[in-house]
FIVO-539820 format. One record per residue (C-alpha): residue number from 0; residue in one letter; x negated, y, z negated. Coordinates in steps of 0.2 Angstrom, whole numbers, plus 5000, padded with zeros to 4 digits. Layout:
% FIVO-539820
<node><num>NUM</num><residu>A</residu><east>X</east><north>Y</north><up>Z</up></node>
...
***
This chain:
% FIVO-539820
<node><num>0</num><residu>M</residu><east>4735</east><north>4975</north><up>5061</up></node>
<node><num>1</num><residu>D</residu><east>4741</east><north>4988</north><up>5050</up></node>
<node><num>2</num><residu>T</residu><east>4759</east><north>4994</north><up>5053</up></node>
<node><num>3</num><residu>P</residu><east>4758</east><north>5012</north><up>5061</up></node>
<node><num>4</num><residu>Q</residu><east>4766</east><north>5026</north><up>5052</up></node>
<node><num>5</num><residu>R</residu><east>4781</east><north>5035</north><up>5059</up></node>
<node><num>6</num><residu>P</residu><east>4775</east><north>5050</north><up>5069</up></node>
<node><num>7</num><residu>D</residu><east>4782</east><north>5068</north><up>5066</up></node>
<node><num>8</num><residu>L</residu><east>4796</east><north>5069</north><up>5078</up></node>
<node><num>9</num><residu>S</residu><east>4801</east><north>5087</north><up>5074</up></node>
<node><num>10</num><residu>G</residu><east>4795</east><north>5093</north><up>5091</up></node>
<node><num>11</num><residu>A</residu><east>4802</east><north>5079</north><up>5101</up></node>
<node><num>12</num><residu>P</residu><east>4817</east><north>5081</north><up>5113</up></node>
<node><num>13</num><residu>D</residu><east>4833</east><north>5077</north><up>5104</up></node>
<node><num>14</num><residu>E</residu><east>4837</east><north>5062</north><up>5115</up></node>
<node><num>15</num><residu>I</residu><east>4821</east><north>5054</north><up>5110</up></node>
<node><num>16</num><residu>V</residu><east>4824</east><north>5057</north><up>5092</up></node>
<node><num>17</num><residu>T</residu><east>4842</east><north>5050</north><up>5093</up></node>
<node><num>18</num><residu>Y</residu><east>4835</east><north>5034</north><up>5103</up></node>
<node><num>19</num><residu>I</residu><east>4822</east><north>5031</north><up>5090</up></node>
<node><num>20</num><residu>E</residu><east>4834</east><north>5033</north><up>5075</up></node>
<node><num>21</num><residu>W</residu><east>4846</east><north>5021</north><up>5084</up></node>
<node><num>22</num><residu>L</residu><east>4832</east><north>5008</north><up>5086</up></node>
<node><num>23</num><residu>E</residu><east>4828</east><north>5010</north><up>5067</up></node>
<node><num>24</num><residu>S</residu><east>4846</east><north>5008</north><up>5062</up></node>
<node><num>25</num><residu>K</residu><east>4847</east><north>4992</north><up>5072</up></node>
<node><num>26</num><residu>L</residu><east>4830</east><north>4986</north><up>5064</up></node>
<node><num>27</num><residu>A</residu><east>4837</east><north>4989</north><up>5047</up></node>
<node><num>28</num><residu>A</residu><east>4852</east><north>4977</north><up>5051</up></node>
<node><num>29</num><residu>V</residu><east>4841</east><north>4963</north><up>5055</up></node>
<node><num>30</num><residu>P</residu><east>4842</east><north>4949</north><up>5042</up></node>
<node><num>31</num><residu>G</residu><east>4826</east><north>4948</north><up>5032</up></node>
<node><num>32</num><residu>A</residu><east>4819</east><north>4964</north><up>5038</up></node>
<node><num>33</num><residu>S</residu><east>4806</east><north>4971</north><up>5025</up></node>
<node><num>34</num><residu>Q</residu><east>4809</east><north>4986</north><up>5015</up></node>
<node><num>35</num><residu>R</residu><east>4794</east><north>4994</north><up>5024</up></node>
<node><num>36</num><residu>S</residu><east>4803</east><north>4992</north><up>5040</up></node>
<node><num>37</num><residu>R</residu><east>4819</east><north>4999</north><up>5034</up></node>
<node><num>38</num><residu>I</residu><east>4812</east><north>5015</north><up>5026</up></node>
<node><num>39</num><residu>S</residu><east>4804</east><north>5028</north><up>5037</up></node>
<node><num>40</num><residu>E</residu><east>4785</east><north>5028</north><up>5034</up></node>
<node><num>41</num><residu>V</residu><east>4785</east><north>5047</north><up>5031</up></node>
<node><num>42</num><residu>E</residu><east>4777</east><north>5057</north><up>5017</up></node>
<node><num>43</num><residu>P</residu><east>4790</east><north>5060</north><up>5002</up></node>
<node><num>44</num><residu>S</residu><east>4796</east><north>5077</north><up>5000</up></node>
<node><num>45</num><residu>E</residu><east>4793</east><north>5076</north><up>4981</up></node>
<node><num>46</num><residu>P</residu><east>4785</east><north>5064</north><up>4968</up></node>
<node><num>47</num><residu>P</residu><east>4796</east><north>5049</north><up>4963</up></node>
<node><num>48</num><residu>T</residu><east>4811</east><north>5054</north><up>4952</up></node>
<node><num>49</num><residu>T</residu><east>4825</east><north>5045</north><up>4944</up></node>
<node><num>50</num><residu>E</residu><east>4837</east><north>5057</north><up>4952</up></node>
<node><num>51</num><residu>N</residu><east>4848</east><north>5048</north><up>4965</up></node>
<node><num>52</num><residu>I</residu><east>4858</east><north>5053</north><up>4980</up></node>
<node><num>53</num><residu>I</residu><east>4875</east><north>5045</north><up>4979</up></node>
<node><num>54</num><residu>T</residu><east>4886</east><north>5044</north><up>4994</up></node>
<node><num>55</num><residu>I</residu><east>4904</east><north>5038</north><up>4993</up></node>
<node><num>56</num><residu>S</residu><east>4916</east><north>5036</north><up>5007</up></node>
<node><num>57</num><residu>R</residu><east>4934</east><north>5040</north><up>5008</up></node>
<node><num>58</num><residu>D</residu><east>4939</east><north>5022</north><up>5005</up></node>
<node><num>59</num><residu>G</residu><east>4927</east><north>5019</north><up>4991</up></node>
<node><num>60</num><residu>V</residu><east>4911</east><north>5012</north><up>4999</up></node>
<node><num>61</num><residu>A</residu><east>4896</east><north>5019</north><up>4989</up></node>
<node><num>62</num><residu>K</residu><east>4877</east><north>5018</north><up>4989</up></node>
<node><num>63</num><residu>R</residu><east>4863</east><north>5027</north><up>4979</up></node>
<node><num>64</num><residu>T</residu><east>4845</east><north>5030</north><up>4984</up></node>
<node><num>65</num><residu>P</residu><east>4831</east><north>5039</north><up>4975</up></node>
<node><num>66</num><residu>R</residu><east>4831</east><north>5057</north><up>4980</up></node>
<node><num>67</num><residu>H</residu><east>4812</east><north>5057</north><up>4984</up></node>
<node><num>68</num><residu>L</residu><east>4815</east><north>5045</north><up>4999</up></node>
<node><num>69</num><residu>Y</residu><east>4824</east><north>5058</north><up>5008</up></node>
<node><num>70</num><residu>T</residu><east>4812</east><north>5069</north><up>5017</up></node>
<node><num>71</num><residu>R</residu><east>4814</east><north>5088</north><up>5021</up></node>
<node><num>72</num><residu>Q</residu><east>4818</east><north>5092</north><up>5038</up></node>
<node><num>73</num><residu>K</residu><east>4817</east><north>5108</north><up>5048</up></node>
<node><num>74</num><residu>R</residu><east>4833</east><north>5118</north><up>5051</up></node>
<node><num>75</num><residu>G</residu><east>4843</east><north>5110</north><up>5064</up></node>
<node><num>76</num><residu>G</residu><east>4836</east><north>5092</north><up>5062</up></node>
<node><num>77</num><residu>M</residu><east>4845</east><north>5077</north><up>5069</up></node>
<node><num>78</num><residu>G</residu><east>4847</east><north>5069</north><up>5052</up></node>
<node><num>79</num><residu>V</residu><east>4845</east><north>5050</north><up>5048</up></node>
<node><num>80</num><residu>F</residu><east>4859</east><north>5037</north><up>5047</up></node>
<node><num>81</num><residu>D</residu><east>4863</east><north>5035</north><up>5029</up></node>
<node><num>82</num><residu>L</residu><east>4877</east><north>5023</north><up>5026</up></node>
<node><num>83</num><residu>E</residu><east>4885</east><north>5010</north><up>5036</up></node>
<node><num>84</num><residu>L</residu><east>4904</east><north>5011</north><up>5036</up></node>
<node><num>85</num><residu>A</residu><east>4919</east><north>5003</north><up>5045</up></node>
<node><num>86</num><residu>E</residu><east>4924</east><north>5013</north><up>5060</up></node>
<node><num>87</num><residu>E</residu><east>4940</east><north>5020</north><up>5052</up></node>
<node><num>88</num><residu>D</residu><east>4931</east><north>5026</north><up>5036</up></node>
<node><num>89</num><residu>I</residu><east>4921</east><north>5042</north><up>5034</up></node>
<node><num>90</num><residu>P</residu><east>4910</east><north>5050</north><up>5020</up></node>
<node><num>91</num><residu>A</residu><east>4920</east><north>5059</north><up>5007</up></node>
<node><num>92</num><residu>A</residu><east>4907</east><north>5064</north><up>4993</up></node>
<node><num>93</num><residu>L</residu><east>4889</east><north>5067</north><up>4992</up></node>
<node><num>94</num><residu>S</residu><east>4882</east><north>5070</north><up>4974</up></node>
<node><num>95</num><residu>V</residu><east>4865</east><north>5071</north><up>4965</up></node>
<node><num>96</num><residu>A</residu><east>4864</east><north>5063</north><up>4948</up></node>
<node><num>97</num><residu>D</residu><east>4851</east><north>5054</north><up>4937</up></node>
<node><num>98</num><residu>E</residu><east>4852</east><north>5036</north><up>4936</up></node>
<node><num>99</num><residu>S</residu><east>4855</east><north>5037</north><up>4917</up></node>
<node><num>100</num><residu>E</residu><east>4871</east><north>5048</north><up>4920</up></node>
<node><num>101</num><residu>A</residu><east>4888</east><north>5045</north><up>4925</up></node>
<node><num>102</num><residu>L</residu><east>4899</east><north>5051</north><up>4939</up></node>
<node><num>103</num><residu>V</residu><east>4917</east><north>5058</north><up>4938</up></node>
<node><num>104</num><residu>I</residu><east>4926</east><north>5053</north><up>4954</up></node>
<node><num>105</num><residu>F</residu><east>4942</east><north>5062</north><up>4959</up></node>
<node><num>106</num><residu>T</residu><east>4955</east><north>5055</north><up>4971</up></node>
<node><num>107</num><residu>S</residu><east>4968</east><north>5063</north><up>4983</up></node>
<node><num>108</num><residu>G</residu><east>4981</east><north>5059</north><up>4970</up></node>
<node><num>109</num><residu>G</residu><east>4973</east><north>5069</north><up>4957</up></node>
<node><num>110</num><residu>R</residu><east>4966</east><north>5054</north><up>4947</up></node>
<node><num>111</num><residu>A</residu><east>4949</east><north>5054</north><up>4938</up></node>
<node><num>112</num><residu>Y</residu><east>4937</east><north>5040</north><up>4935</up></node>
<node><num>113</num><residu>R</residu><east>4920</east><north>5038</north><up>4927</up></node>
<node><num>114</num><residu>L</residu><east>4907</east><north>5027</north><up>4935</up></node>
<node><num>115</num><residu>P</residu><east>4889</east><north>5025</north><up>4928</up></node>
<node><num>116</num><residu>V</residu><east>4877</east><north>5029</north><up>4942</up></node>
<node><num>117</num><residu>S</residu><east>4867</east><north>5013</north><up>4937</up></node>
<node><num>118</num><residu>A</residu><east>4882</east><north>5002</north><up>4941</up></node>
<node><num>119</num><residu>L</residu><east>4878</east><north>5005</north><up>4959</up></node>
<node><num>120</num><residu>P</residu><east>4863</east><north>4995</north><up>4966</up></node>
<node><num>121</num><residu>E</residu><east>4848</east><north>5005</north><up>4971</up></node>
<node><num>122</num><residu>S</residu><east>4846</east><north>5004</north><up>4990</up></node>
<node><num>123</num><residu>P</residu><east>4835</east><north>5012</north><up>5004</up></node>
<node><num>124</num><residu>V</residu><east>4840</east><north>5027</north><up>5014</up></node>
<node><num>125</num><residu>R</residu><east>4848</east><north>5016</north><up>5028</up></node>
<node><num>126</num><residu>A</residu><east>4858</east><north>5003</north><up>5020</up></node>
<node><num>127</num><residu>R</residu><east>4875</east><north>4996</north><up>5018</up></node>
<node><num>128</num><residu>G</residu><east>4885</east><north>5002</north><up>5004</up></node>
<node><num>129</num><residu>Q</residu><east>4896</east><north>4992</north><up>4992</up></node>
<node><num>130</num><residu>S</residu><east>4914</east><north>4994</north><up>4987</up></node>
<node><num>131</num><residu>I</residu><east>4917</east><north>5002</north><up>4971</up></node>
<node><num>132</num><residu>S</residu><east>4934</east><north>4993</north><up>4969</up></node>
<node><num>133</num><residu>P</residu><east>4927</east><north>4981</north><up>4955</up></node>
<node><num>134</num><residu>L</residu><east>4922</east><north>4996</north><up>4945</up></node>
<node><num>135</num><residu>V</residu><east>4936</east><north>5009</north><up>4950</up></node>
<node><num>136</num><residu>Q</residu><east>4953</east><north>5003</north><up>4954</up></node>
<node><num>137</num><residu>L</residu><east>4960</east><north>5015</north><up>4967</up></node>
<node><num>138</num><residu>P</residu><east>4978</east><north>5015</north><up>4969</up></node>
<node><num>139</num><residu>P</residu><east>4985</east><north>5011</north><up>4987</up></node>
<node><num>140</num><residu>H</residu><east>4984</east><north>5026</north><up>4999</up></node>
<node><num>141</num><residu>E</residu><east>4973</east><north>5036</north><up>4987</up></node>
<node><num>142</num><residu>K</residu><east>4956</east><north>5041</north><up>4994</up></node>
<node><num>143</num><residu>V</residu><east>4940</east><north>5048</north><up>4986</up></node>
<node><num>144</num><residu>V</residu><east>4939</east><north>5066</north><up>4988</up></node>
<node><num>145</num><residu>A</residu><east>4924</east><north>5071</north><up>4976</up></node>
<node><num>146</num><residu>A</residu><east>4911</east><north>5064</north><up>4965</up></node>
<node><num>147</num><residu>L</residu><east>4902</east><north>5075</north><up>4952</up></node>
<node><num>148</num><residu>P</residu><east>4889</east><north>5072</north><up>4939</up></node>
<node><num>149</num><residu>A</residu><east>4897</east><north>5070</north><up>4922</up></node>
<node><num>150</num><residu>I</residu><east>4885</east><north>5083</north><up>4916</up></node>
<node><num>151</num><residu>G</residu><east>4885</east><north>5100</north><up>4923</up></node>
<node><num>152</num><residu>P</residu><east>4870</east><north>5104</north><up>4934</up></node>
<node><num>153</num><residu>D</residu><east>4862</east><north>5117</north><up>4923</up></node>
<node><num>154</num><residu>G</residu><east>4869</east><north>5111</north><up>4906</up></node>
<node><num>155</num><residu>R</residu><east>4880</east><north>5126</north><up>4904</up></node>
<node><num>156</num><residu>K</residu><east>4894</east><north>5120</north><up>4915</up></node>
<node><num>157</num><residu>T</residu><east>4910</east><north>5118</north><up>4905</up></node>
<node><num>158</num><residu>N</residu><east>4924</east><north>5117</north><up>4917</up></node>
<node><num>159</num><residu>I</residu><east>4928</east><north>5107</north><up>4933</up></node>
<node><num>160</num><residu>V</residu><east>4939</east><north>5116</north><up>4945</up></node>
<node><num>161</num><residu>L</residu><east>4951</east><north>5107</north><up>4957</up></node>
<node><num>162</num><residu>L</residu><east>4958</east><north>5112</north><up>4974</up></node>
<node><num>163</num><residu>S</residu><east>4973</east><north>5105</north><up>4983</up></node>
<node><num>164</num><residu>E</residu><east>4976</east><north>5105</north><up>5002</up></node>
<node><num>165</num><residu>R</residu><east>4989</east><north>5119</north><up>5001</up></node>
<node><num>166</num><residu>G</residu><east>4977</east><north>5131</north><up>4990</up></node>
<node><num>167</num><residu>W</residu><east>4983</east><north>5126</north><up>4972</up></node>
<node><num>168</num><residu>V</residu><east>4969</east><north>5127</north><up>4959</up></node>
<node><num>169</num><residu>R</residu><east>4967</east><north>5121</north><up>4941</up></node>
<node><num>170</num><residu>T</residu><east>4952</east><north>5121</north><up>4929</up></node>
<node><num>171</num><residu>I</residu><east>4949</east><north>5106</north><up>4917</up></node>
<node><num>172</num><residu>R</residu><east>4938</east><north>5107</north><up>4902</up></node>
<node><num>173</num><residu>A</residu><east>4923</east><north>5095</north><up>4903</up></node>
<node><num>174</num><residu>S</residu><east>4928</east><north>5087</north><up>4886</up></node>
<node><num>175</num><residu>F</residu><east>4943</east><north>5079</north><up>4894</up></node>
<node><num>176</num><residu>L</residu><east>4931</east><north>5070</north><up>4906</up></node>
<node><num>177</num><residu>G</residu><east>4919</east><north>5063</north><up>4894</up></node>
<node><num>178</num><residu>P</residu><east>4915</east><north>5045</north><up>4890</up></node>
<node><num>179</num><residu>S</residu><east>4933</east><north>5043</north><up>4882</up></node>
<node><num>180</num><residu>L</residu><east>4941</east><north>5047</north><up>4898</up></node>
<node><num>181</num><residu>I</residu><east>4955</east><north>5034</north><up>4902</up></node>
<node><num>182</num><residu>Q</residu><east>4952</east><north>5028</north><up>4919</up></node>
<node><num>183</num><residu>G</residu><east>4964</east><north>5035</north><up>4932</up></node>
<node><num>184</num><residu>T</residu><east>4970</east><north>5049</north><up>4921</up></node>
<node><num>185</num><residu>I</residu><east>4980</east><north>5061</north><up>4932</up></node>
<node><num>186</num><residu>F</residu><east>4975</east><north>5079</north><up>4932</up></node>
<node><num>187</num><residu>H</residu><east>4984</east><north>5086</north><up>4947</up></node>
<node><num>188</num><residu>D</residu><east>5002</east><north>5085</north><up>4952</up></node>
<node><num>189</num><residu>L</residu><east>5005</east><north>5082</north><up>4970</up></node>
<node><num>190</num><residu>K</residu><east>5020</east><north>5093</north><up>4970</up></node>
<node><num>191</num><residu>E</residu><east>5008</east><north>5107</north><up>4967</up></node>
<node><num>192</num><residu>G</residu><east>5001</east><north>5110</north><up>4984</up></node>
<node><num>193</num><residu>G</residu><east>4999</east><north>5093</north><up>4990</up></node>
<node><num>194</num><residu>P</residu><east>4984</east><north>5081</north><up>4989</up></node>
<node><num>195</num><residu>L</residu><east>4968</east><north>5085</north><up>4980</up></node>
<node><num>196</num><residu>V</residu><east>4954</east><north>5090</north><up>4992</up></node>
<node><num>197</num><residu>A</residu><east>4939</east><north>5096</north><up>4982</up></node>
<node><num>198</num><residu>A</residu><east>4932</east><north>5098</north><up>4965</up></node>
<node><num>199</num><residu>A</residu><east>4917</east><north>5108</north><up>4958</up></node>
<node><num>200</num><residu>W</residu><east>4908</east><north>5113</north><up>4941</up></node>
<node><num>201</num><residu>T</residu><east>4910</east><north>5130</north><up>4934</up></node>
<node><num>202</num><residu>S</residu><east>4904</east><north>5139</north><up>4919</up></node>
<node><num>203</num><residu>G</residu><east>4921</east><north>5144</north><up>4913</up></node>
<node><num>204</num><residu>Q</residu><east>4917</east><north>5162</north><up>4916</up></node>
<node><num>205</num><residu>D</residu><east>4913</east><north>5161</north><up>4935</up></node>
<node><num>206</num><residu>E</residu><east>4923</east><north>5168</north><up>4949</up></node>
<node><num>207</num><residu>L</residu><east>4931</east><north>5155</north><up>4961</up></node>
<node><num>208</num><residu>F</residu><east>4927</east><north>5155</north><up>4979</up></node>
<node><num>209</num><residu>I</residu><east>4940</east><north>5145</north><up>4990</up></node>
<node><num>210</num><residu>A</residu><east>4936</east><north>5141</north><up>5008</up></node>
<node><num>211</num><residu>T</residu><east>4949</east><north>5135</north><up>5021</up></node>
<node><num>212</num><residu>R</residu><east>4948</east><north>5125</north><up>5037</up></node>
<node><num>213</num><residu>D</residu><east>4950</east><north>5140</north><up>5048</up></node>
<node><num>214</num><residu>G</residu><east>4935</east><north>5149</north><up>5040</up></node>
<node><num>215</num><residu>K</residu><east>4945</east><north>5160</north><up>5028</up></node>
<node><num>216</num><residu>A</residu><east>4941</east><north>5162</north><up>5009</up></node>
<node><num>217</num><residu>I</residu><east>4946</east><north>5171</north><up>4993</up></node>
<node><num>218</num><residu>R</residu><east>4936</east><north>5176</north><up>4978</up></node>
<node><num>219</num><residu>F</residu><east>4944</east><north>5179</north><up>4961</up></node>
<node><num>220</num><residu>A</residu><east>4940</east><north>5177</north><up>4942</up></node>
<node><num>221</num><residu>E</residu><east>4941</east><north>5160</north><up>4935</up></node>
<node><num>222</num><residu>S</residu><east>4949</east><north>5167</north><up>4919</up></node>
<node><num>223</num><residu>Q</residu><east>4965</east><north>5171</north><up>4929</up></node>
<node><num>224</num><residu>V</residu><east>4969</east><north>5153</north><up>4932</up></node>
<node><num>225</num><residu>P</residu><east>4982</east><north>5147</north><up>4919</up></node>
<node><num>226</num><residu>A</residu><east>4980</east><north>5131</north><up>4910</up></node>
<node><num>227</num><residu>R</residu><east>4993</east><north>5122</north><up>4922</up></node>
<node><num>228</num><residu>G</residu><east>4985</east><north>5130</north><up>4937</up></node>
<node><num>229</num><residu>C</residu><east>4991</east><north>5142</north><up>4950</up></node>
<node><num>230</num><residu>L</residu><east>4991</east><north>5146</north><up>4969</up></node>
<node><num>231</num><residu>G</residu><east>4973</east><north>5151</north><up>4973</up></node>
<node><num>232</num><residu>I</residu><east>4975</east><north>5156</north><up>4991</up></node>
<node><num>233</num><residu>R</residu><east>4990</east><north>5159</north><up>5002</up></node>
<node><num>234</num><residu>L</residu><east>4988</east><north>5148</north><up>5018</up></node>
<node><num>235</num><residu>D</residu><east>4995</east><north>5148</north><up>5035</up></node>
<node><num>236</num><residu>P</residu><east>5005</east><north>5133</north><up>5039</up></node>
<node><num>237</num><residu>A</residu><east>4991</east><north>5126</north><up>5051</up></node>
<node><num>238</num><residu>D</residu><east>4977</east><north>5130</north><up>5039</up></node>
<node><num>239</num><residu>A</residu><east>4971</east><north>5120</north><up>5023</up></node>
<node><num>240</num><residu>G</residu><east>4960</east><north>5122</north><up>5008</up></node>
<node><num>241</num><residu>V</residu><east>4943</east><north>5112</north><up>5010</up></node>
<node><num>242</num><residu>A</residu><east>4931</east><north>5118</north><up>4997</up></node>
<node><num>243</num><residu>V</residu><east>4930</east><north>5127</north><up>4980</up></node>
<node><num>244</num><residu>C</residu><east>4915</east><north>5132</north><up>4970</up></node>
<node><num>245</num><residu>G</residu><east>4911</east><north>5144</north><up>4955</up></node>
<node><num>246</num><residu>V</residu><east>4901</east><north>5160</north><up>4960</up></node>
<node><num>247</num><residu>T</residu><east>4894</east><north>5176</north><up>4953</up></node>
<node><num>248</num><residu>S</residu><east>4892</east><north>5193</north><up>4961</up></node>
<node><num>249</num><residu>Q</residu><east>4874</east><north>5188</north><up>4964</up></node>
<node><num>250</num><residu>S</residu><east>4878</east><north>5171</north><up>4972</up></node>
<node><num>251</num><residu>G</residu><east>4876</east><north>5165</north><up>4990</up></node>
<node><num>252</num><residu>V</residu><east>4888</east><north>5152</north><up>4997</up></node>
<node><num>253</num><residu>F</residu><east>4882</east><north>5140</north><up>5010</up></node>
<node><num>254</num><residu>L</residu><east>4896</east><north>5137</north><up>5023</up></node>
<node><num>255</num><residu>I</residu><east>4895</east><north>5124</north><up>5036</up></node>
<node><num>256</num><residu>S</residu><east>4907</east><north>5121</north><up>5051</up></node>
<node><num>257</num><residu>Q</residu><east>4912</east><north>5105</north><up>5060</up></node>
<node><num>258</num><residu>D</residu><east>4900</east><north>5107</north><up>5074</up></node>
<node><num>259</num><residu>G</residu><east>4885</east><north>5109</north><up>5061</up></node>
<node><num>260</num><residu>S</residu><east>4883</east><north>5128</north><up>5062</up></node>
<node><num>261</num><residu>G</residu><east>4879</east><north>5135</north><up>5044</up></node>
<node><num>262</num><residu>T</residu><east>4877</east><north>5151</north><up>5036</up></node>
<node><num>263</num><residu>I</residu><east>4875</east><north>5158</north><up>5018</up></node>
<node><num>264</num><residu>R</residu><east>4888</east><north>5171</north><up>5014</up></node>
<node><num>265</num><residu>L</residu><east>4882</east><north>5183</north><up>5000</up></node>
<node><num>266</num><residu>M</residu><east>4895</east><north>5187</north><up>4987</up></node>
<node><num>267</num><residu>S</residu><east>4888</east><north>5205</north><up>4986</up></node>
<node><num>268</num><residu>G</residu><east>4896</east><north>5207</north><up>5003</up></node>
<node><num>269</num><residu>F</residu><east>4912</east><north>5198</north><up>5000</up></node>
<node><num>270</num><residu>N</residu><east>4923</east><north>5208</north><up>4988</up></node>
<node><num>271</num><residu>A</residu><east>4933</east><north>5199</north><up>4974</up></node>
<node><num>272</num><residu>N</residu><east>4952</east><north>5200</north><up>4974</up></node>
<node><num>273</num><residu>K</residu><east>4960</east><north>5206</north><up>4958</up></node>
<node><num>274</num><residu>A</residu><east>4971</east><north>5191</north><up>4957</up></node>
<node><num>275</num><residu>P</residu><east>4973</east><north>5173</north><up>4964</up></node>
<node><num>276</num><residu>G</residu><east>4986</east><north>5169</north><up>4977</up></node>
<node><num>277</num><residu>A</residu><east>4982</east><north>5182</north><up>4991</up></node>
<node><num>278</num><residu>G</residu><east>4979</east><north>5178</north><up>5009</up></node>
<node><num>279</num><residu>G</residu><east>4961</east><north>5175</north><up>5013</up></node>
<node><num>280</num><residu>K</residu><east>4949</east><north>5184</north><up>5024</up></node>
<node><num>281</num><residu>I</residu><east>4936</east><north>5178</north><up>5036</up></node>
<node><num>282</num><residu>A</residu><east>4921</east><north>5171</north><up>5028</up></node>
<node><num>283</num><residu>M</residu><east>4914</east><north>5162</north><up>5043</up></node>
<node><num>284</num><residu>K</residu><east>4919</east><north>5163</north><up>5062</up></node>
<node><num>285</num><residu>S</residu><east>4922</east><north>5145</north><up>5065</up></node>
<node><num>286</num><residu>S</residu><east>4937</east><north>5134</north><up>5068</up></node>
<node><num>287</num><residu>V</residu><east>4933</east><north>5122</north><up>5054</up></node>
<node><num>288</num><residu>V</residu><east>4924</east><north>5125</north><up>5037</up></node>
<node><num>289</num><residu>V</residu><east>4920</east><north>5108</north><up>5029</up></node>
<node><num>290</num><residu>G</residu><east>4909</east><north>5112</north><up>5014</up></node>
<node><num>291</num><residu>A</residu><east>4903</east><north>5125</north><up>5002</up></node>
<node><num>292</num><residu>V</residu><east>4889</east><north>5126</north><up>4989</up></node>
<node><num>293</num><residu>T</residu><east>4881</east><north>5139</north><up>4978</up></node>
<node><num>294</num><residu>Q</residu><east>4862</east><north>5136</north><up>4976</up></node>
<node><num>295</num><residu>P</residu><east>4854</east><north>5143</north><up>4992</up></node>
<node><num>296</num><residu>E</residu><east>4837</east><north>5143</north><up>4984</up></node>
<node><num>297</num><residu>D</residu><east>4838</east><north>5124</north><up>4982</up></node>
<node><num>298</num><residu>D</residu><east>4837</east><north>5110</north><up>4995</up></node>
<node><num>299</num><residu>L</residu><east>4853</east><north>5107</north><up>5004</up></node>
<node><num>300</num><residu>L</residu><east>4860</east><north>5089</north><up>5008</up></node>
<node><num>301</num><residu>V</residu><east>4873</east><north>5088</north><up>5022</up></node>
<node><num>302</num><residu>I</residu><east>4881</east><north>5072</north><up>5028</up></node>
<node><num>303</num><residu>S</residu><east>4891</east><north>5071</north><up>5044</up></node>
<node><num>304</num><residu>R</residu><east>4906</east><north>5061</north><up>5049</up></node>
<node><num>305</num><residu>L</residu><east>4895</east><north>5049</north><up>5058</up></node>
<node><num>306</num><residu>V</residu><east>4886</east><north>5046</north><up>5041</up></node>
<node><num>307</num><residu>R</residu><east>4871</east><north>5055</north><up>5047</up></node>
***
């Protein structure tokens, strides 16, 4: 008897979808389960590609999966379980890179490491990750906060911008992060705004958009950031920086809150400040903002704290 294909669950009640996906996650953990059993029998969203989705947890557990194995969902979908982690660990970085490329990984202590994508074994969507500790020696108490393709997404990205918890920003030329990078090189001083929380590619001539946990944001010219960095946004004591990206006046920034609510904030309606260091203004009416990206015309990949 042929194995039946997984039906379209887009119209099913949420509790049924949740239960089915729970059963699938249990099946995936059964020793000897076939790859056919572990991967949903659904139509791929695109032809086979060498592009990979790389997921890395805060404690350095990672996996990579071909991008075409992730199927597109309708807005508000339930998601699929993607990475099995210890209870105390959570996802920290979600990146897209070709298997022939490398990743630049940043830690909370401001250190940078290069890791070939191919060094991570290819795995299905639902799979255990593996520790990157044999490849990247993270110092005690430092956590992974970002992982970026070592080549800018459009070939014209020349800088990486770093953001600290207290709103400090600094830009780094891509040439400093090339193949000759000394593993563990420090690019951020913890005395300047606390631990690192985010990193993103910029063109070197972008404006920077910084988002905070309380839903505030600021936008200003990247060229105004000095070589050693500066305060990008002035924060209330209870607030914290969470995301940074390069934008233009035509950009749309995707913001997502802790409860899964999302919106695209157009920069045409979010005026730029004349200089960095000012207090932010409301970008999203939400208690917590957890991410920001700037390609609203493309597919979006989102991962939750429960790795789903």
